[in-house]
Jmol script that loads the backbone (N, CA, C; Angstrom):
load data "model"
ATOM      1  N   MET A   1     -18.300 -41.446  72.149  1.00  0.00           N
ATOM      2  CA  MET A   1     -17.200 -41.494  71.166  1.00  0.00           C
ATOM      3  C   MET A   1     -17.558 -40.665  69.898  1.00  0.00           C
ATOM      4  N   SER A   2     -18.867 -40.519  69.854  1.00  0.00           N
ATOM      5  CA  SER A   2     -19.417 -39.908  68.618  1.00  0.00           C
ATOM      6  C   SER A   2     -18.617 -38.546  68.193  1.00  0.00           C
ATOM      7  N   GLY A   3     -18.306 -38.520  66.891  1.00  0.00           N
ATOM      8  CA  GLY A   3     -17.597 -37.364  66.500  1.00  0.00           C
ATOM      9  C   GLY A   3     -16.077 -37.479  66.423  1.00  0.00           C
ATOM     10  N   HIS A   4     -15.569 -38.358  67.199  1.00  0.00           N
ATOM     11  CA  HIS A   4     -14.136 -38.651  67.115  1.00  0.00           C
ATOM     12  C   HIS A   4     -13.720 -39.232  65.897  1.00  0.00           C
ATOM     13  N   ARG A   5     -12.748 -38.632  65.227  1.00  0.00           N
ATOM     14  CA  ARG A   5     -12.281 -39.106  63.914  1.00  0.00           C
ATOM     15  C   ARG A   5     -10.943 -39.838  64.131  1.00  0.00           C
ATOM     16  N   VAL A   6     -10.831 -41.014  63.530  1.00  0.00           N
ATOM     17  CA  VAL A   6      -9.730 -41.715  63.641  1.00  0.00           C
ATOM     18  C   VAL A   6      -9.251 -42.021  62.153  1.00  0.00           C
ATOM     19  N   LEU A   7      -7.958 -41.862  62.045  1.00  0.00           N
ATOM     20  CA  LEU A   7      -7.303 -42.127  60.727  1.00  0.00           C
ATOM     21  C   LEU A   7      -6.530 -43.481  60.920  1.00  0.00           C
ATOM     22  N   VAL A   8      -6.831 -44.423  60.025  1.00  0.00           N
ATOM     23  CA  VAL A   8      -6.228 -45.692  60.035  1.00  0.00           C
ATOM     24  C   VAL A   8      -5.296 -45.887  58.835  1.00  0.00           C
ATOM     25  N   VAL A   9      -4.017 -46.092  59.137  1.00  0.00           N
ATOM     26  CA  VAL A   9      -2.933 -46.056  57.947  1.00  0.00           C
ATOM     27  C   VAL A   9      -2.243 -47.560  58.075  1.00  0.00           C
ATOM     28  N   ASP A  10      -2.615 -48.267  57.112  1.00  0.00           N
ATOM     29  CA  ASP A  10      -2.069 -49.749  57.128  1.00  0.00           C
ATOM     30  C   ASP A  10      -1.836 -50.195  55.636  1.00  0.00           C
ATOM     31  N   ASP A  11      -0.883 -50.714  55.248  1.00  0.00           N
ATOM     32  CA  ASP A  11      -0.678 -51.202  53.852  1.00  0.00           C
ATOM     33  C   ASP A  11      -1.397 -52.580  53.568  1.00  0.00           C
ATOM     34  N   SER A  12      -1.876 -53.252  54.674  1.00  0.00           N
ATOM     35  CA  SER A  12      -2.527 -54.467  54.592  1.00  0.00           C
ATOM     36  C   SER A  12      -4.027 -54.237  54.473  1.00  0.00           C
ATOM     37  N   ASP A  13      -4.647 -54.622  53.415  1.00  0.00           N
ATOM     38  CA  ASP A  13      -6.098 -54.413  53.076  1.00  0.00           C
ATOM     39  C   ASP A  13      -6.894 -55.083  54.261  1.00  0.00           C
ATOM     40  N   THR A  14      -6.503 -56.332  54.556  1.00  0.00           N
ATOM     41  CA  THR A  14      -7.224 -57.041  55.664  1.00  0.00           C
ATOM     42  C   THR A  14      -7.086 -56.234  57.041  1.00  0.00           C
ATOM     43  N   ALA A  15      -5.860 -55.941  57.391  1.00  0.00           N
ATOM     44  CA  ALA A  15      -5.722 -55.247  58.782  1.00  0.00           C
ATOM     45  C   ALA A  15      -6.579 -53.915  58.801  1.00  0.00           C
ATOM     46  N   ARG A  16      -6.399 -53.095  57.675  1.00  0.00           N
ATOM     47  CA  ARG A  16      -7.034 -51.851  57.646  1.00  0.00           C
ATOM     48  C   ARG A  16      -8.512 -52.076  57.657  1.00  0.00           C
ATOM     49  N   ALA A  17      -9.071 -53.008  56.924  1.00  0.00           N
ATOM     50  CA  ALA A  17     -10.538 -53.109  57.075  1.00  0.00           C
ATOM     51  C   ALA A  17     -11.015 -53.779  58.322  1.00  0.00           C
ATOM     52  N   LEU A  18     -10.373 -54.583  58.956  1.00  0.00           N
ATOM     53  CA  LEU A  18     -10.575 -55.133  60.265  1.00  0.00           C
ATOM     54  C   LEU A  18     -10.571 -53.953  61.323  1.00  0.00           C
ATOM     55  N   LEU A  19      -9.626 -53.210  61.453  1.00  0.00           N
ATOM     56  CA  LEU A  19      -9.448 -52.057  62.359  1.00  0.00           C
ATOM     57  C   LEU A  19     -10.499 -50.991  62.141  1.00  0.00           C
ATOM     58  N   THR A  20     -10.808 -50.728  60.799  1.00  0.00           N
ATOM     59  CA  THR A  20     -11.741 -49.739  60.459  1.00  0.00           C
ATOM     60  C   THR A  20     -13.131 -50.113  60.883  1.00  0.00           C
ATOM     61  N   ARG A  21     -13.502 -51.506  60.696  1.00  0.00           N
ATOM     62  CA  ARG A  21     -14.819 -52.021  60.988  1.00  0.00           C
ATOM     63  C   ARG A  21     -14.878 -52.054  62.625  1.00  0.00           C
ATOM     64  N   THR A  22     -13.863 -52.444  63.319  1.00  0.00           N
ATOM     65  CA  THR A  22     -13.949 -52.472  64.761  1.00  0.00           C
ATOM     66  C   THR A  22     -14.179 -51.134  65.381  1.00  0.00           C
ATOM     67  N   LEU A  23     -13.407 -50.121  64.788  1.00  0.00           N
ATOM     68  CA  LEU A  23     -13.566 -48.666  65.409  1.00  0.00           C
ATOM     69  C   LEU A  23     -14.918 -48.012  65.013  1.00  0.00           C
ATOM     70  N   GLU A  24     -15.471 -48.320  63.795  1.00  0.00           N
ATOM     71  CA  GLU A  24     -16.764 -47.874  63.377  1.00  0.00           C
ATOM     72  C   GLU A  24     -17.833 -48.443  64.302  1.00  0.00           C
ATOM     73  N   ARG A  25     -17.778 -49.671  64.677  1.00  0.00           N
ATOM     74  CA  ARG A  25     -18.807 -50.415  65.388  1.00  0.00           C
ATOM     75  C   ARG A  25     -18.625 -49.720  66.895  1.00  0.00           C
ATOM     76  N   ALA A  26     -17.364 -49.253  67.270  1.00  0.00           N
ATOM     77  CA  ALA A  26     -17.345 -48.612  68.652  1.00  0.00           C
ATOM     78  C   ALA A  26     -17.743 -47.092  68.526  1.00  0.00           C
ATOM     79  N   GLY A  27     -18.251 -46.684  67.412  1.00  0.00           N
ATOM     80  CA  GLY A  27     -18.837 -45.295  67.280  1.00  0.00           C
ATOM     81  C   GLY A  27     -17.883 -44.259  66.702  1.00  0.00           C
ATOM     82  N   PHE A  28     -16.717 -44.610  66.206  1.00  0.00           N
ATOM     83  CA  PHE A  28     -15.750 -43.674  65.755  1.00  0.00           C
ATOM     84  C   PHE A  28     -16.110 -43.371  64.261  1.00  0.00           C
ATOM     85  N   VAL A  29     -15.728 -42.228  63.785  1.00  0.00           N
ATOM     86  CA  VAL A  29     -15.813 -41.988  62.393  1.00  0.00           C
ATOM     87  C   VAL A  29     -14.420 -42.189  61.804  1.00  0.00           C
ATOM     88  N   VAL A  30     -14.208 -43.126  60.885  1.00  0.00           N
ATOM     89  CA  VAL A  30     -12.975 -43.682  60.440  1.00  0.00           C
ATOM     90  C   VAL A  30     -12.681 -43.185  59.034  1.00  0.00           C
ATOM     91  N   THR A  31     -11.468 -42.906  58.793  1.00  0.00           N
ATOM     92  CA  THR A  31     -10.964 -42.632  57.326  1.00  0.00           C
ATOM     93  C   THR A  31      -9.675 -43.517  57.440  1.00  0.00           C
ATOM     94  N   ALA A  32      -9.330 -44.098  56.136  1.00  0.00           N
ATOM     95  CA  ALA A  32      -8.304 -44.958  56.049  1.00  0.00           C
ATOM     96  C   ALA A  32      -7.403 -44.638  54.881  1.00  0.00           C
ATOM     97  N   ALA A  33      -6.111 -44.973  55.099  1.00  0.00           N
ATOM     98  CA  ALA A  33      -5.163 -44.783  53.999  1.00  0.00           C
ATOM     99  C   ALA A  33      -4.240 -45.936  53.926  1.00  0.00           C
ATOM    100  N   SER A  34      -3.723 -46.250  52.726  1.00  0.00           N
ATOM    101  CA  SER A  34      -2.996 -47.557  52.523  1.00  0.00           C
ATOM    102  C   SER A  34      -1.476 -47.379  52.638  1.00  0.00           C
ATOM    103  N   ASP A  35      -0.858 -46.162  52.911  1.00  0.00           N
ATOM    104  CA  ASP A  35       0.451 -46.003  53.178  1.00  0.00           C
ATOM    105  C   ASP A  35       0.649 -44.756  53.855  1.00  0.00           C
ATOM    106  N   GLY A  36       1.880 -44.527  54.412  1.00  0.00           N
ATOM    107  CA  GLY A  36       2.107 -43.375  55.329  1.00  0.00           C
ATOM    108  C   GLY A  36       2.037 -42.036  54.454  1.00  0.00           C
ATOM    109  N   ALA A  37       2.440 -42.078  53.250  1.00  0.00           N
ATOM    110  CA  ALA A  37       2.327 -40.829  52.353  1.00  0.00           C
ATOM    111  C   ALA A  37       0.935 -40.306  52.274  1.00  0.00           C
ATOM    112  N   ALA A  38       0.084 -41.357  51.922  1.00  0.00           N
ATOM    113  CA  ALA A  38      -1.397 -40.967  51.804  1.00  0.00           C
ATOM    114  C   ALA A  38      -1.911 -40.626  53.139  1.00  0.00           C
ATOM    115  N   GLY A  39      -1.564 -41.407  54.136  1.00  0.00           N
ATOM    116  CA  GLY A  39      -1.989 -41.033  55.517  1.00  0.00           C
ATOM    117  C   GLY A  39      -1.542 -39.666  56.002  1.00  0.00           C
ATOM    118  N   ALA A  40      -0.388 -39.271  55.547  1.00  0.00           N
ATOM    119  CA  ALA A  40       0.019 -37.829  55.903  1.00  0.00           C
ATOM    120  C   ALA A  40      -0.840 -36.780  55.311  1.00  0.00           C
ATOM    121  N   LEU A  41      -1.114 -37.119  53.951  1.00  0.00           N
ATOM    122  CA  LEU A  41      -2.073 -36.113  53.212  1.00  0.00           C
ATOM    123  C   LEU A  41      -3.430 -35.931  53.836  1.00  0.00           C
ATOM    124  N   VAL A  42      -4.002 -37.270  54.276  1.00  0.00           N
ATOM    125  CA  VAL A  42      -5.268 -37.197  54.831  1.00  0.00           C
ATOM    126  C   VAL A  42      -5.227 -36.538  56.286  1.00  0.00           C
ATOM    127  N   ALA A  43      -4.248 -36.846  56.949  1.00  0.00           N
ATOM    128  CA  ALA A  43      -4.169 -36.271  58.422  1.00  0.00           C
ATOM    129  C   ALA A  43      -4.046 -34.835  58.261  1.00  0.00           C
ATOM    130  N   LEU A  44      -3.200 -34.209  57.401  1.00  0.00           N
ATOM    131  CA  LEU A  44      -3.130 -32.878  57.217  1.00  0.00           C
ATOM    132  C   LEU A  44      -4.339 -32.065  56.792  1.00  0.00           C
ATOM    133  N   ARG A  45      -5.197 -32.858  55.845  1.00  0.00           N
ATOM    134  CA  ARG A  45      -6.390 -32.245  55.285  1.00  0.00           C
ATOM    135  C   ARG A  45      -7.520 -32.291  56.413  1.00  0.00           C
ATOM    136  N   GLU A  46      -7.624 -33.557  56.995  1.00  0.00           N
ATOM    137  CA  GLU A  46      -8.833 -33.740  57.736  1.00  0.00           C
ATOM    138  C   GLU A  46      -8.671 -33.589  59.313  1.00  0.00           C
ATOM    139  N   LEU A  47      -7.416 -33.530  59.745  1.00  0.00           N
ATOM    140  CA  LEU A  47      -7.052 -33.265  61.158  1.00  0.00           C
ATOM    141  C   LEU A  47      -7.870 -34.266  62.153  1.00  0.00           C
ATOM    142  N   PRO A  48      -7.531 -35.606  62.030  1.00  0.00           N
ATOM    143  CA  PRO A  48      -8.289 -36.519  62.816  1.00  0.00           C
ATOM    144  C   PRO A  48      -7.927 -36.308  64.326  1.00  0.00           C
ATOM    145  N   SER A  49      -8.792 -36.998  65.188  1.00  0.00           N
ATOM    146  CA  SER A  49      -8.584 -36.945  66.603  1.00  0.00           C
ATOM    147  C   SER A  49      -7.295 -37.802  67.068  1.00  0.00           C
ATOM    148  N   VAL A  50      -7.136 -38.925  66.256  1.00  0.00           N
ATOM    149  CA  VAL A  50      -6.071 -39.777  66.636  1.00  0.00           C
ATOM    150  C   VAL A  50      -5.728 -40.503  65.266  1.00  0.00           C
ATOM    151  N   VAL A  51      -4.403 -40.921  65.217  1.00  0.00           N
ATOM    152  CA  VAL A  51      -3.955 -41.668  63.965  1.00  0.00           C
ATOM    153  C   VAL A  51      -3.472 -43.058  64.487  1.00  0.00           C
ATOM    154  N   VAL A  52      -3.906 -44.024  63.975  1.00  0.00           N
ATOM    155  CA  VAL A  52      -3.475 -45.334  64.194  1.00  0.00           C
ATOM    156  C   VAL A  52      -2.768 -45.922  62.931  1.00  0.00           C
ATOM    157  N   THR A  53      -1.493 -46.214  63.190  1.00  0.00           N
ATOM    158  CA  THR A  53      -0.713 -46.586  61.900  1.00  0.00           C
ATOM    159  C   THR A  53       0.054 -47.839  62.162  1.00  0.00           C
ATOM    160  N   ASP A  54       0.409 -48.546  61.035  1.00  0.00           N
ATOM    161  CA  ASP A  54       1.216 -49.680  60.887  1.00  0.00           C
ATOM    162  C   ASP A  54       2.628 -49.104  60.948  1.00  0.00           C
ATOM    163  N   LEU A  55       3.535 -49.928  61.468  1.00  0.00           N
ATOM    164  CA  LEU A  55       4.981 -49.431  61.654  1.00  0.00           C
ATOM    165  C   LEU A  55       5.612 -49.795  60.333  1.00  0.00           C
ATOM    166  N   ASP A  56       5.559 -50.934  59.600  1.00  0.00           N
ATOM    167  CA  ASP A  56       6.305 -51.205  58.506  1.00  0.00           C
ATOM    168  C   ASP A  56       5.370 -51.142  57.293  1.00  0.00           C
ATOM    169  N   MET A  57       5.665 -50.088  56.441  1.00  0.00           N
ATOM    170  CA  MET A  57       4.852 -49.955  55.288  1.00  0.00           C
ATOM    171  C   MET A  57       5.764 -49.314  54.105  1.00  0.00           C
ATOM    172  N   PRO A  58       5.561 -49.530  52.916  1.00  0.00           N
ATOM    173  CA  PRO A  58       6.218 -49.034  51.829  1.00  0.00           C
ATOM    174  C   PRO A  58       5.911 -47.535  51.674  1.00  0.00           C
ATOM    175  N   VAL A  59       6.709 -46.860  50.811  1.00  0.00           N
ATOM    176  CA  VAL A  59       6.689 -45.405  50.646  1.00  0.00           C
ATOM    177  C   VAL A  59       7.146 -44.569  51.900  1.00  0.00           C
ATOM    178  N   MET A  60       6.245 -44.688  52.948  1.00  0.00           N
ATOM    179  CA  MET A  60       6.708 -43.918  54.379  1.00  0.00           C
ATOM    180  C   MET A  60       6.106 -44.877  55.425  1.00  0.00           C
ATOM    181  N   ASP A  61       7.072 -45.180  56.279  1.00  0.00           N
ATOM    182  CA  ASP A  61       6.727 -46.034  57.308  1.00  0.00           C
ATOM    183  C   ASP A  61       6.056 -45.317  58.552  1.00  0.00           C
ATOM    184  N   GLY A  62       5.729 -46.073  59.490  1.00  0.00           N
ATOM    185  CA  GLY A  62       5.000 -45.353  60.654  1.00  0.00           C
ATOM    186  C   GLY A  62       5.753 -44.357  61.410  1.00  0.00           C
ATOM    187  N   HIS A  63       7.223 -44.629  61.657  1.00  0.00           N
ATOM    188  CA  HIS A  63       8.066 -43.643  62.314  1.00  0.00           C
ATOM    189  C   HIS A  63       8.170 -42.466  61.376  1.00  0.00           C
ATOM    190  N   GLN A  64       8.274 -42.552  60.080  1.00  0.00           N
ATOM    191  CA  GLN A  64       8.460 -41.355  59.257  1.00  0.00           C
ATOM    192  C   GLN A  64       7.067 -40.494  59.320  1.00  0.00           C
ATOM    193  N   LEU A  65       5.989 -41.265  59.380  1.00  0.00           N
ATOM    194  CA  LEU A  65       4.691 -40.569  59.403  1.00  0.00           C
ATOM    195  C   LEU A  65       4.636 -39.813  60.715  1.00  0.00           C
ATOM    196  N   LEU A  66       5.015 -40.486  61.787  1.00  0.00           N
ATOM    197  CA  LEU A  66       5.074 -39.854  63.165  1.00  0.00           C
ATOM    198  C   LEU A  66       5.838 -38.555  63.101  1.00  0.00           C
ATOM    199  N   ARG A  67       7.081 -38.595  62.634  1.00  0.00           N
ATOM    200  CA  ARG A  67       7.954 -37.456  62.634  1.00  0.00           C
ATOM    201  C   ARG A  67       7.340 -36.343  61.844  1.00  0.00           C
ATOM    202  N   LEU A  68       6.701 -36.733  60.555  1.00  0.00           N
ATOM    203  CA  LEU A  68       6.041 -35.619  59.764  1.00  0.00           C
ATOM    204  C   LEU A  68       4.952 -35.057  60.456  1.00  0.00           C
ATOM    205  N   LEU A  69       4.039 -35.781  61.054  1.00  0.00           N
ATOM    206  CA  LEU A  69       2.787 -35.246  61.783  1.00  0.00           C
ATOM    207  C   LEU A  69       3.235 -34.294  62.989  1.00  0.00           C
ATOM    208  N   LYS A  70       4.378 -34.726  63.708  1.00  0.00           N
ATOM    209  CA  LYS A  70       4.743 -34.016  64.967  1.00  0.00           C
ATOM    210  C   LYS A  70       5.453 -32.731  64.572  1.00  0.00           C
ATOM    211  N   SER A  71       5.944 -32.604  63.260  1.00  0.00           N
ATOM    212  CA  SER A  71       6.706 -31.427  62.804  1.00  0.00           C
ATOM    213  C   SER A  71       5.659 -30.393  62.205  1.00  0.00           C
ATOM    214  N   GLU A  72       4.523 -30.846  62.016  1.00  0.00           N
ATOM    215  CA  GLU A  72       3.340 -29.789  61.446  1.00  0.00           C
ATOM    216  C   GLU A  72       2.651 -29.285  62.584  1.00  0.00           C
ATOM    217  N   PRO A  73       2.545 -27.923  62.638  1.00  0.00           N
ATOM    218  CA  PRO A  73       1.797 -27.366  63.772  1.00  0.00           C
ATOM    219  C   PRO A  73       0.386 -27.830  63.829  1.00  0.00           C
ATOM    220  N   THR A  74      -0.329 -28.097  62.772  1.00  0.00           N
ATOM    221  CA  THR A  74      -1.816 -28.539  62.880  1.00  0.00           C
ATOM    222  C   THR A  74      -1.903 -29.841  63.293  1.00  0.00           C
ATOM    223  N   THR A  75      -0.936 -30.731  63.310  1.00  0.00           N
ATOM    224  CA  THR A  75      -1.039 -32.047  63.839  1.00  0.00           C
ATOM    225  C   THR A  75       0.031 -32.481  64.911  1.00  0.00           C
ATOM    226  N   ALA A  76       0.616 -31.452  65.450  1.00  0.00           N
ATOM    227  CA  ALA A  76       1.734 -31.870  66.335  1.00  0.00           C
ATOM    228  C   ALA A  76       1.136 -32.393  67.604  1.00  0.00           C
ATOM    229  N   SER A  77      -0.069 -32.046  68.087  1.00  0.00           N
ATOM    230  CA  SER A  77      -0.522 -32.573  69.276  1.00  0.00           C
ATOM    231  C   SER A  77      -1.646 -33.783  68.943  1.00  0.00           C
ATOM    232  N   THR A  78      -1.623 -34.162  67.695  1.00  0.00           N
ATOM    233  CA  THR A  78      -2.606 -35.303  67.476  1.00  0.00           C
ATOM    234  C   THR A  78      -1.920 -36.685  67.944  1.00  0.00           C
ATOM    235  N   PRO A  79      -2.531 -37.354  68.700  1.00  0.00           N
ATOM    236  CA  PRO A  79      -1.985 -38.707  69.221  1.00  0.00           C
ATOM    237  C   PRO A  79      -1.881 -39.562  68.131  1.00  0.00           C
ATOM    238  N   VAL A  80      -0.752 -40.443  68.037  1.00  0.00           N
ATOM    239  CA  VAL A  80      -0.334 -41.380  67.016  1.00  0.00           C
ATOM    240  C   VAL A  80      -0.076 -42.607  67.754  1.00  0.00           C
ATOM    241  N   VAL A  81      -0.881 -43.741  67.379  1.00  0.00           N
ATOM    242  CA  VAL A  81      -0.576 -45.052  67.901  1.00  0.00           C
ATOM    243  C   VAL A  81       0.056 -45.850  66.740  1.00  0.00           C
ATOM    244  N   ILE A  82       1.184 -46.459  67.006  1.00  0.00           N
ATOM    245  CA  ILE A  82       1.944 -47.238  65.956  1.00  0.00           C
ATOM    246  C   ILE A  82       1.711 -48.660  66.414  1.00  0.00           C
ATOM    247  N   LEU A  83       1.253 -49.503  65.475  1.00  0.00           N
ATOM    248  CA  LEU A  83       1.022 -50.870  65.794  1.00  0.00           C
ATOM    249  C   LEU A  83       2.116 -51.666  65.111  1.00  0.00           C
TER     250      LEU A  83
END
end "model"
wireframe off; spacefill off
backbone 0.3
color backbone group
């Protein structure tokens, strides 16, 4: 799994930290964001291998983030997992 970058997007500090720690222990390089808008900026800048996002968040929810990422050529093929 080395080198695979995961972007974790969740407005819950606890959930974000737990998921980040679990993925890092599994060998992933993890970047985290606290809402969909921040997650979109990170995804477009860093081009992660996969995005794991919460569904219900302020500012931009998981569905809105998914639609935005799929509309951008650089992230259109990036897998998105909505929790």
